[in-house]
C-alpha positions as MATLAB code, in Angstrom:
seq = 'XXXXXXXXXXXXXXXXXXXXXXXXXXXXXXXXXXXXXXXXXXXXXXXXXXXXXXXXXXXXXXXXXXXXXXXXXXXXXXXXXXXXXXXXXXXXXXXXXXXXXXXXXXXXXXXXXXXXXXXXXXXXXXXXXXXXXXXXXXXXXXXXXXXXXXXXXXXXXXXXXXXXXXXXXXXXXXXXXXXXXXXXXXXXXXXXXXXXXXXXXXXXXXXXXXXXXXXXXXXXXXXXXXXXXXXXXXXXXXXXXXXXXXXXXXXXXXXXXXXXXXXXXXXXXXXXXXXXXXXXXXXXXXXXXXXXXXXXXXXXXXXXXXXXXXXXXXXXXXXXXXXXXXXXXXXXXXXXXXXXXXXXXXXXXXXXXXXXXXXXXXXXXXXXXXXXXXXXXXXXXXXXXXXXXXXXXXXXXXXXXXXXXXXXXXXXXXXXXXXXXXXXXXXXXXXXXXXXXXXXXXXXXXXXX';
ca = [
       2.071   -5.823   -6.993;
       3.370   -8.098   -4.271;
       5.746   -6.304   -1.913;
       6.554   -8.890    0.733;
       7.093  -12.621    0.249;
       6.879  -14.605    3.483;
       7.418  -18.373    3.769;
       5.564  -20.609    6.191;
       7.491  -22.039    9.169;
       7.346  -25.469    7.552;
       9.397  -24.025    4.668;
      12.251  -23.120    6.999;
      15.352  -24.953    5.683;
      16.087  -28.266    7.424;
      19.708  -28.295    6.285;
      22.529  -25.796    5.896;
      24.384  -25.655    2.544;
      28.133  -26.363    2.704;
      29.965  -24.778   -0.221;
      33.235  -26.672    0.335;
      32.351  -29.565   -2.083;
      31.647  -26.982   -4.827;
      34.886  -25.057   -4.516;
      37.397  -25.059   -7.360;
      40.250  -26.911   -5.707;
      40.818  -28.164   -2.161;
      40.636  -26.053    0.992;
      43.883  -24.442    2.065;
      45.208  -25.817    5.373;
      44.766  -24.013    8.699;
      48.105  -23.634   10.512;
      48.898  -23.867   14.229;
      50.623  -20.571   15.134;
      52.942  -22.328   17.619;
      54.059  -25.317   15.555;
      53.555  -23.757   12.090;
      52.066  -27.105   11.035;
      48.510  -27.880   10.001;
      46.273  -27.635   13.052;
      44.706  -30.863   14.306;
      41.127  -31.307   15.562;
      42.514  -32.139   18.993;
      44.336  -28.799   19.135;
      41.156  -26.929   18.175;
      39.271  -28.646   21.033;
      40.943  -26.195   23.419;
      38.421  -23.562   22.240;
      35.740  -25.299   20.105;
      33.419  -28.286   20.564;
      34.109  -31.234   18.262;
      30.730  -30.849   16.533;
      31.729  -27.401   15.199;
      35.253  -28.595   14.316;
      33.646  -31.332   12.214;
      31.473  -28.775   10.451;
      34.555  -26.638    9.823;
      36.136  -29.294    7.634;
      33.120  -31.244    6.432;
      32.891  -32.228    2.743;
      29.190  -33.044    3.009;
      27.143  -30.667    0.828;
      24.161  -30.650    3.205;
      24.319  -30.632    7.002;
      21.206  -31.124    9.123;
      19.997  -28.288   11.305;
      19.160  -29.677   14.813;
      15.487  -29.571   15.733;
      16.285  -27.486   18.841;
      17.964  -24.856   16.665;
      15.106  -24.822   14.139;
      12.600  -24.266   16.906;
      14.464  -21.135   18.069;
      14.932  -19.989   14.472;
      11.139  -19.987   14.213;
      11.008  -16.972   16.530;
      11.871  -14.878   13.467;
      12.584  -17.204   10.547;
      11.772  -17.535    7.710;
      12.740  -13.890    7.244;
      10.818  -11.780    4.668;
      11.955  -10.971    1.146;
      10.822   -7.556   -0.093;
      10.432   -6.136   -3.562;
      11.634   -2.509   -3.362;
       8.916   -0.994   -5.574;
       9.170    2.491   -4.060;
      12.978    2.599   -4.366;
      12.746    1.429   -7.971;
      10.326    4.258   -8.716;
      12.508    6.832   -6.973;
      15.491    5.743   -9.062;
      13.487    5.550  -12.312;
      15.172    2.256  -13.107;
      13.973   -0.671  -15.206;
      15.762   -2.930  -12.690;
      13.826   -5.030  -10.218;
      15.288   -4.733   -6.684;
      14.688   -7.338   -3.978;
      16.126   -7.383   -0.478;
      16.277  -10.130    2.114;
      15.672   -8.516    5.496;
      17.478   -9.972    8.532;
      16.587   -7.096   10.880;
      13.529   -9.065   12.057;
      15.662  -11.206   14.435;
      15.541  -10.378   18.180;
      19.039   -8.883   17.963;
      18.179   -6.934   14.791;
      20.695   -8.584   12.491;
      21.679  -11.858   10.775;
      24.100  -12.849   13.538;
      21.718  -15.075   15.598;
      21.665  -17.490   12.635;
      25.071  -18.732   13.862;
      24.920  -17.722   17.533;
      22.014  -20.069   18.235;
      23.683  -23.240   16.831;
      27.059  -22.334   18.363;
      25.467  -22.020   21.806;
      23.535  -25.247   21.216;
      26.588  -27.326   20.272;
      28.661  -25.910   23.187;
      25.830  -26.708   25.650;
      25.734  -30.267   24.249;
      29.520  -30.488   24.886;
      29.096  -29.520   28.562;
      30.599  -26.040   28.276;
      29.520  -23.513   30.954;
      30.617  -20.202   29.427;
      31.403  -18.690   26.025;
      33.884  -15.877   25.373;
      33.739  -13.803   22.207;
      34.511  -10.426   20.653;
      32.248   -7.930   18.941;
      32.756   -4.871   16.760;
      29.548   -2.931   16.358;
      27.744   -5.202   18.812;
      25.493   -7.239   16.497;
      27.435  -10.441   17.188;
      27.889   -9.820   20.892;
      24.199   -9.187   21.408;
      23.325  -12.237   19.350;
      25.587  -14.520   21.343;
      24.294  -13.014   24.602;
      20.771  -13.864   23.418;
      21.759  -17.416   22.432;
      23.583  -18.055   25.727;
      20.554  -16.862   27.697;
      18.399  -19.389   25.820;
      20.723  -22.290   26.604;
      21.678  -21.300   30.126;
      25.311  -20.417   29.358;
      27.353  -17.512   30.750;
      28.693  -15.083   28.151;
      31.704  -12.749   28.182;
      32.013  -10.240   25.331;
      35.149   -8.219   24.533;
      33.732   -5.226   22.668;
      35.981   -2.994   20.524;
      36.458    0.068   22.700;
      35.512    2.673   20.095;
      32.267    0.781   19.423;
      31.440    0.811   23.159;
      31.347    4.591   22.837;
      29.583    4.699   19.479;
      27.002    1.972   20.205;
      26.112    2.269   23.947;
      22.706    0.642   23.526;
      24.173   -2.470   21.944;
      26.213   -2.826   25.166;
      22.997   -2.371   27.100;
      21.291   -5.068   24.997;
      24.092   -7.550   25.707;
      23.859   -6.849   29.443;
      20.063   -7.139   29.306;
      20.510  -10.707   27.991;
      22.980  -11.441   30.794;
      26.382  -10.985   29.157;
      29.420   -9.400   30.781;
      30.773   -6.739   28.418;
      34.433   -5.679   28.562;
      35.798   -2.795   26.438;
      38.786   -4.031   24.434;
      41.738   -3.685   24.809;
      41.384   -4.368   28.507;
      43.804   -5.019   31.386;
      42.170   -8.403   32.100;
      44.262  -10.365   29.574;
      47.926  -10.486   28.678;
      46.997   -9.604   25.058;
      45.077   -6.512   26.183;
      47.756   -5.388   28.606;
      50.411   -5.685   25.887;
      48.441   -3.419   23.546;
      47.696   -0.846   26.262;
      51.366   -0.730   27.260;
      52.274    0.356   23.751;
      49.099    2.284   22.871;
      47.331    3.477   26.041;
      44.660    5.277   23.976;
      44.058    2.399   21.541;
      40.517    2.500   20.109;
      40.707   -1.259   19.744;
      40.096   -3.515   16.799;
      38.444   -6.864   16.087;
      41.859   -8.441   15.882;
      42.705   -7.284   19.416;
      39.309   -8.300   20.795;
      39.686  -11.751   19.216;
      43.064  -12.128   20.974;
      41.479  -11.370   24.331;
      38.536  -13.692   23.848;
      40.717  -16.574   22.617;
      43.087  -16.145   25.549;
      40.149  -16.107   27.950;
      38.719  -19.303   26.468;
      42.047  -21.135   26.231;
      42.870  -20.421   29.878;
      39.558  -21.656   31.359;
      38.574  -25.323   31.049;
      34.854  -24.591   31.306;
      34.974  -21.878   28.621;
      34.982  -22.074   24.830;
      35.412  -19.395   22.187;
      32.690  -18.373   19.743;
      33.328  -16.398   16.564;
      30.630  -14.490   14.633;
      32.169  -14.491   11.190;
      35.098  -15.717    9.072;
      35.085  -19.437   10.006;
      33.628  -22.077    7.711;
      30.997  -23.248   10.206;
      29.776  -19.660   10.689;
      29.399  -19.194    6.924;
      27.597  -22.553    6.849;
      25.008  -21.521    9.476;
      24.267  -18.265    7.637;
      23.210  -20.034    4.438;
      19.642  -20.203    5.762;
      19.409  -16.648    4.386;
      20.155  -17.529    0.761;
      18.267  -20.840    0.918;
      15.110  -19.018    1.972;
      15.746  -16.287   -0.607;
      15.915  -18.869   -3.402;
      12.495  -20.225   -2.420;
      11.098  -16.690   -2.249;
      12.532  -15.632   -5.585;
      10.954  -18.732   -7.121;
       7.571  -17.677   -5.662;
       8.114  -14.248   -7.263;
       8.834  -15.996  -10.583;
      12.231  -14.302  -10.711;
      15.947  -15.005  -10.358;
      18.722  -12.491   -9.643;
      21.297  -11.368  -12.170;
      23.391  -10.109   -9.256;
      23.428  -10.979   -5.542;
      24.960   -8.335   -3.222;
      26.080   -8.500    0.400;
      28.180   -6.309    2.634;
      31.412   -8.045    3.615;
      33.623   -7.671    6.670;
      34.702  -11.126    7.806;
      32.281  -12.614    5.298;
      29.406  -14.322    7.160;
      26.630  -12.080    5.843;
      27.906  -12.224    2.293;
      28.279  -15.992    2.545;
      24.758  -16.324    3.895;
      23.054  -14.544    0.997;
      25.464  -15.555   -1.787;
      26.696  -19.116   -1.212;
      23.394  -20.856   -2.102;
      23.374  -18.903   -5.394;
      27.000  -19.796   -6.013;
      25.851  -23.419   -5.862;
      23.731  -22.597   -8.932;
      26.746  -20.930  -10.510;
      28.767  -24.102   -9.970;
      26.087  -25.879  -12.011;
      26.298  -23.424  -14.890;
      23.822  -20.727  -13.881;
      24.854  -17.200  -14.825;
      24.692  -15.142  -11.646;
      27.076  -12.485  -10.312;
      27.852  -12.276   -6.612;
      29.242   -8.974   -5.313;
      30.917   -8.477   -1.900;
      30.933   -4.832   -0.732;
      33.356   -3.429    1.837;
      34.386   -0.067    3.269;
      37.220    1.878    1.618;
      38.655    2.368    5.054;
      39.072   -1.409    5.523;
      39.507   -2.691    1.955;
      40.373   -6.316    2.701;
      39.398   -7.871   -0.637;
      40.058   -4.913   -2.923;
      43.465   -3.895   -1.537;
      44.609   -6.805    0.633;
      46.798   -9.725   -0.443;
      45.876  -13.428   -0.586;
      48.271  -14.889    1.953;
      48.536  -16.841    5.188;
      47.957  -14.602    8.186;
      46.994  -14.712   11.825;
      43.334  -14.322   12.684;
      44.164  -11.952   15.558;
      46.583   -9.238   16.612;
      48.350  -11.224   19.358;
      49.030  -14.163   16.989;
      47.147  -16.677   19.176;
      44.463  -17.714   16.691;
      45.177  -20.198   13.885;
      46.816  -19.009   10.672;
      44.585  -19.140    7.612;
      45.018  -18.272    3.959;
      42.833  -15.250    3.292;
      42.705  -11.830    1.785;
      44.297   -9.720    4.499;
      45.485   -6.215    5.305;
      47.826   -7.677    7.973;
      46.947   -8.918   11.459;
      48.246   -5.717   13.084;
      46.200   -3.508   10.751;
      44.504   -0.805   12.864;
      41.336    0.406   11.094;
      39.832    3.824   11.801;
      36.762    4.000   14.033;
      34.197    4.023   11.240;
      30.538    3.591   12.130;
      30.244    0.321   10.206;
      32.085   -1.369   13.056;
      31.111   -4.851   11.899;
      33.190   -4.407    8.734;
      36.459   -3.445   10.460;
      38.190   -6.852   10.414;
      41.662   -7.116    8.843;
      40.947  -10.359    6.988;
      38.186  -12.165    5.131;
      36.761  -15.662    5.401;
      38.981  -18.306    3.857;
      35.996  -19.517    1.822;
      35.152  -16.007    0.540;
      38.844  -15.373   -0.133;
      39.277  -18.605   -2.112;
      36.173  -17.792   -4.197;
      37.421  -14.282   -4.853;
      40.879  -15.489   -5.821;
      39.281  -17.989   -8.241;
      37.246  -15.205   -9.894;
      33.903  -16.660   -8.745;
      32.843  -13.502   -6.938;
      33.415   -9.762   -7.323;
      34.346   -7.118   -4.746;
      33.855   -3.346   -4.481;
      34.732   -0.756   -1.815;
      32.770    2.409   -0.945;
      33.366    5.401    1.318;
      31.129    6.132    4.306;
      29.254    9.162    2.953;
      28.245    7.404   -0.275;
      26.897    4.519    1.759;
      24.922    6.700    4.178;
      23.541    8.697    1.220;
      22.126    5.465   -0.200;
      20.869    4.384    3.238;
      18.918    7.626    3.658;
      17.432    7.274    0.172;
      16.432    3.707    0.967;
      14.945    4.591    4.332;
      12.860    7.468    2.915;
      11.368    5.171    0.339;
      11.266    1.724    1.943;
      10.842    2.874    5.558;
      13.505    0.607    7.070;
      16.637    2.216    8.531;
      19.626    0.074    7.417;
      22.508   -0.730    9.723;
      25.711    1.120    8.662;
      27.143   -2.248    7.540;
      24.074   -2.968    5.416;
      24.291    0.471    3.816;
      27.248   -0.792    1.767;
      24.980   -3.343    0.082;
      22.318   -0.699   -0.398;
      24.889    1.557   -2.134;
      25.908   -1.212   -4.491;
      22.303   -2.151   -5.272;
      21.469    1.506   -6.071;
      24.507    1.761   -8.356;
      23.536   -1.447  -10.163;
      19.987   -0.097  -10.617;
      21.271    3.213  -11.926;
      23.565    1.436  -14.365;
      20.591   -0.560  -15.644;
      18.789    2.763  -16.137;
      21.771    4.236  -18.015;
      22.016    1.158  -20.231;
      18.269    0.824  -20.677;
      18.428   -2.834  -19.631;
      16.232   -4.875  -17.330;
      18.092   -6.435  -14.448;
      17.096   -8.348  -11.292;
      19.045   -7.307   -8.200;
      18.966   -9.097   -4.863;
      20.793   -7.743   -1.805;
      21.071   -8.716    1.797;
      19.762   -6.122    4.266;
      21.749   -7.666    7.090;
      20.183   -5.653    9.923;
      18.392   -2.495   11.020;
      20.143    0.644   12.189;
      17.809    1.700   14.976;
      20.651    1.345   17.506;
      23.025    3.276   15.201;
      21.372    6.705   15.231;
      24.545    8.422   16.354;
      26.014    7.472   12.985;
      23.024    8.909   11.150;
      23.120   12.083   13.292;
      26.753   12.496   12.282;
      25.910   12.043    8.618;
      22.853   14.327    8.632;
      24.833   17.088   10.394;
      27.478   16.927    7.667;
      30.211   15.772   10.078;
      30.765   12.229    8.751;
      34.322   11.917    7.477;
      35.354    9.829    4.502;
      38.509    7.845    5.088;
      40.426    5.749    2.600;
      43.145    3.666    4.199;
      46.597    4.818    2.945;
      48.469    2.436    0.691;
      51.683    3.007    2.688;
      49.998    1.907    5.947;
      48.712   -1.205    4.240;
      52.202   -2.034    2.924;
      53.660   -1.613    6.420;
      51.104   -3.931    7.954;
      51.564   -6.558    5.212;
      55.282   -6.581    5.951;
      54.575   -8.508    9.146;
      52.811  -11.552    7.650;
      53.875  -14.929    9.108;
      56.495  -16.909    7.199;
      54.518  -20.044    6.411;
];
């Protein structure tokens, strides 16, 4: 029984897959928060290089991966696909479970798939420094790595609660040369405004984005880099699903359901979008986005135009949102604490092309422990949501007595998240489901577009 399917380096994808041509209907416009009119490429050049702006709106189905990016990808790509034989046996399921493992990257997650090309394109544009935000630290550490490889400076605004929960991710960023600033900070007008009203604010991705955008917009030699949500980020991540399709073909199999955890949407897009291309051509495949019950963007949010950040500096996009001033609790899956979802993921969900499900923390960690004790890999708290959904799909197959092929994205390892596992194993991990009333209050402040 083959357990691990590994591609040769010459099988590394040479192009990213752009889902925009396969959407049902045109892209919704992106709105300038100052003018309330569709944003122009020239306006976006204040924080992005033109090459990434072009990728953001491209209608080309396939976009070439630069040779310099592919050479760095080869440090860990192609990533392995595993057949979870031991987990299947533990569950007693007739289902076949596969997982695409992104924890083999230097940063331990899928995030370098976009950090490397973003640093490359900014270096090509003559930028000296990148400013960004990070929740749990996977993105911040990935951009720090990418900047070190291209000789760029890197400033990371890290959600304050995650600085406390994930101290070694902060250390990793600093090891790769980044300057890490707990957010909200007193270094930006956006941060000072939040601290004036909430001195003990634990921070949020929306606040950290505001600080990073302000930093980039106010320095001519600095651009902004985002680790999720935007179309070009989802584009870069499709190397995951493109490799997985090759590996599933080698296994002589094809998934009935593709599962990915979903915060902003980059990981889910990476594993699912290449399979949604098959769905657009008539293939029957389900794609399931899994999120925390404490930040239920797709399952409890509304599909509306909203700001991408708390200070209302970032462009306004149509997305599933809980409101830009939504303040999520400090859950351990810090990478899934964003108030909105990718416009592409949102448009697919609104069109009924994908499914969404929300789980509480304890159920996810229960599945992560089961997975770790059978497969040996410790999942990141974010990835545990996909593990939970895969286990439930396998148990449903057992209950129904049906064969099923399940593929999920294991977006990263949890070896820097042991505080979260300590909390779970000691019985002190709290479940939190965001109150409907709080969601309604936050949604009352959506922009009038």
